[in-house]
N, C-alpha and C positions, 0 to 999 in steps of 0.2 A: 222311507216316507219322507213326504213332504214336512218340514218344519223351518219355521222362523222363530227366531229366539231372541227379545230385545234384551237390552241391558243400558246400564250408566242411569238410571231413574235414581232419584235421592232428594233429601232434603236442602233447599237454598233458601238463600236471603231474597228479598225483592231486589233485583237489581243485578242479581248475580248471573251466573252461566250452568249451563249443562251441557255434555253431548251425550245423546243416544245413539246407540248403535243397534243394528239388527244384522244378525247373520243367518243366509238361508242357505238350507241345504234338499238335496231331491227336485229340483226344478233347473229350467234353463235359465239361470237369472238374468242373463245378459237381453232375453227377451222379454222381460217381464216389465212392466210401469210397476213400481213401488212408490209406497207412500206413509206417511204416519198418519193417525187419526188419533183423537183425542176424546175422552167421556168422563165428565165430570158427573159425581152423585146427583142425579134427579135430572139430567141434562141428555140430550140425545148425542149420540157419536157423531163427532165432526170432522171432514178433511181439514188436517193442519198443512200438509204440504204431500206434492208429488213430484216424481222424475220418471220420464221417460227412458227408456234403453239408452237412446242416442244422446239423452242428457236435459233434454227439454223439461223446464221445472214449472210448478204453479202452486201459490201460497194463498192459503185464507189471508183476509184483508186483515184480519186484528194480529197477523204474525209477520206481515210483510215488512222488511226492513230489518226484524229482530231475529229470524230464524234462517238456518241456510240448510237446505236437502244435498245430500251427495250422494254418489256411489262408488262401490270401486268394484265392478264386474268381475275382474280376476278372482278378488275373494269374496265373490257374492255377499256382499256386504251394503247395506246402506245406512247412512247417518243423518242424523239431525242436530246441527250445532245451535243453540237455544242460547240468546244472549239478553239482556236487559229484561229478566224475566219478571212477571208481576203475579200477584196474586191469583189472578183469573185463569193463569196458565194452569194452575195446579188441575192434575186429572190423571187417570190411567191413560198412557201412550202407549197404541199400539201399531204393530209395524204389520203393512198388507202389501200383496205381491199379488198380479193380474196378468193373465196372458188368454187372450181368446175368450173362453165363456168362462173362466174357472178365476177364483181368487181363493186367497191362503190368508191367514191370520196368525198372528203371535200372540204370547199369552197375557202380554200387557208388562209396562213396568211403570210404576207409580211415580210421579213427580209431586212434590209438593214445594209449593212455594210461601215461605213466613213473612209477613208486614213489618 
């Protein structure tokens, strides 16, 4: 079965860094566009960053210059390096993978940023 499993979330002080990881199974990962979304309480889920199979990236304006998305197709993993974290970055972060007309989601990992 298809699974996406996130890890790396936690509590960090403002200005600190975290690296999120997403491990995929059951899909032809190299063909998928993958990304990270986040959702804070009372807010809609939003795209944080995405990366195509050949390495093209897209970032939300709010994280550009602070976050970096990358992937390792051989290991079927996607990463999100988060630097200079702000309290407004606090949310549940979800891994997403999509190909053709299908999309897959992980269970989410909590990121908390203290001021």
